C-alpha positions in Angstrom: 118.7 91.6 86.9 118.7 90.4 90.5 121.6 91.7 92.6 120.8 89.0 95.2 117.9 86.9 96.3 117.5 85.5 99.8 114.9 83.5 101.8 114.5 84.4 105.5 112.8 82.5 108.3 112.6 78.9 109.5 110.1 76.0 109.2 107.3 77.9 111.0 105.1 80.6 109.6 107.0 83.8 108.7 105.7 86.8 106.8 107.0 90.2 106.0 104.6 93.1 105.5 106.8 96.3 105.4 110.2 97.4 104.3 112.4 100.6 104.8 115.9 101.8 104.1 117.9 102.5 107.3 120.0 105.6 107.8 123.1 103.6 107.1 121.7 102.5 103.8 120.8 99.0 104.7 117.3 97.3 104.7 114.9 96.7 107.5 111.8 94.5 107.2 109.0 93.7 109.7 106.2 91.2 109.8 105.5 88.2 111.9 107.1 85.0 112.9 105.7 81.9 114.7 106.4 81.5 118.4 106.6 77.8 119.0 106.7 78.4 122.8 103.4 80.3 123.1 101.9 78.9 119.9 101.3 82.5 118.8 103.0 85.0 116.6 105.5 87.7 117.4 106.7 90.8 115.6 109.7 90.0 113.4 112.3 92.7 112.6 115.2 91.9 110.4 118.1 94.2 109.3 119.7 93.1 106.1 122.9 94.1 104.4 122.0 96.0 101.2 125.0 94.6 99.2 124.5 90.9 99.6 121.3 90.3 101.6 123.0 88.8 104.6 121.3 89.2 108.0 122.9 91.9 110.2 120.5 91.1 113.0 117.1 89.5 113.5 114.8 90.1 116.5 111.4 89.0 117.6 109.2 91.0 120.0 106.0 89.8 121.7 104.2 88.3 124.6 101.7 85.5 125.2 99.3 86.5 122.5 99.8 87.4 118.8 101.8 90.4 117.6 102.2 91.4 113.9 104.5 94.1 112.5 102.6 96.0 109.8 104.8 99.1 109.2 108.3 100.2 109.7 110.3 103.4 109.3 114.0 104.2 109.9 114.7 106.8 112.6 117.3 109.6 112.6 119.2 107.9 115.5 119.9 104.8 113.3 117.1 102.8 114.8 113.5 102.1 113.7 109.9 102.5 114.7 107.5 99.7 114.1 103.7 99.9 114.0 102.0 96.6 114.9 99.0 94.9 116.2 98.8 93.1 119.5 96.2 90.5 120.1 96.3 89.2 123.7 93.4 86.8 123.2 90.1 86.7 121.2 89.2 88.4 118.0 90.4 91.9 118.6 93.7 93.7 118.4 95.4 96.7 120.1 97.7 99.3 118.6 101.2 98.3 119.4 104.3 100.5 118.7 108.0 99.6 119.2 111.0 101.9 119.0 114.3 100.0 118.6 118.0 101.0 118.5 120.3 100.4 115.6 121.1 97.0 117.0 117.5 95.9 117.5 117.3 96.5 121.3 114.0 97.9 122.5 114.1 101.6 123.4 110.4 101.6 124.3 107.0 100.1 123.5 103.6 101.6 123.6 100.3 99.8 123.6 97.0 101.6 123.1 94.3 99.1 124.2 90.9 99.2 122.6 87.6 97.9 123.8 87.5 94.4 122.3 87.6 95.8 118.8 90.1 95.6 115.9 92.6 98.5 116.0 95.8 98.5 114.0 98.8 100.7 112.9 99.3 100.9 109.2 101.9 103.8 109.1 104.7 105.1 111.3 107.3 107.9 111.0 109.5 110.4 112.7 108.6 114.1 112.9 111.1 117.0 112.5 110.9 117.7 116.2 112.2 114.2 117.2 108.8 112.8 118.0 107.0 110.0 116.2 103.5 109.5 114.7 101.4 106.5 113.9 98.3 106.2 111.8 95.9 103.4 111.2 92.4 102.3 111.7 90.3 102.1 114.9 87.1 100.4 115.6 87.1 101.4 119.2 87.0 105.2 119.0 85.6 107.6 116.5 82.3 108.1 114.6 81.8 104.8 112.8 83.0 101.3 112.0 86.6 101.8 111.2 87.9 105.4 111.5 91.3 106.8 110.7 93.4 107.6 113.7 96.5 109.6 114.1 98.7 109.6 117.3 101.8 111.5 118.2 104.4 109.9 120.6 107.3 111.7 122.2 110.9 110.5 121.9 110.6 108.5 125.2 107.5 106.6 124.1 104.8 108.7 125.9 101.6 109.4 124.1 101.2 113.1 123.3 97.8 113.0 121.6 95.4 110.9 119.5 92.8 112.0 117.0 90.2 110.2 115.0 88.8 111.2 111.6 85.8 109.7 109.9 82.2 109.2 109.2 79.7 106.5 110.0 81.2 104.5 107.1 84.6 102.9 107.1 87.5 105.4 106.9 91.0 103.7 107.1 94.5 105.1 107.3 96.9 103.0 105.3 100.2 104.9 105.2 102.1 107.7 106.9 
């Protein structure tokens, strides 16, 4: 039995790729939405009431290129951390991470630019010490074509460290 069913978005391209339960028990989803001003795509983040599916708030984040939310996790302060890709131009993408408040306002963003390769975040989370981690795949750094990477970010959005793991073959990280 369905408790409720909703459709979100508008006439342009909208896709959700990840979902999480927030600390207040509601639902948060991320993905992409078309930006008709830049003719690109932005990260979409929507908080939904768990009881009836109504939108509590909906935000988009991005710049002149394409951004796509790939993973989301609730944070202990009531906000969320989003792992995304950022593609300013061309056929490559950077690691892009956003931390937002419980109302969807940006706390901080962090971009880890690659070297004209495809890098993406596939998993995000909060650590017990109040910091954050991201995992994914990098084609820029490491030993081969697509290595797993792990990064730790402090509560203010500063990069603490990155590590890559892999062989000369493809080694992806898909979840955190």
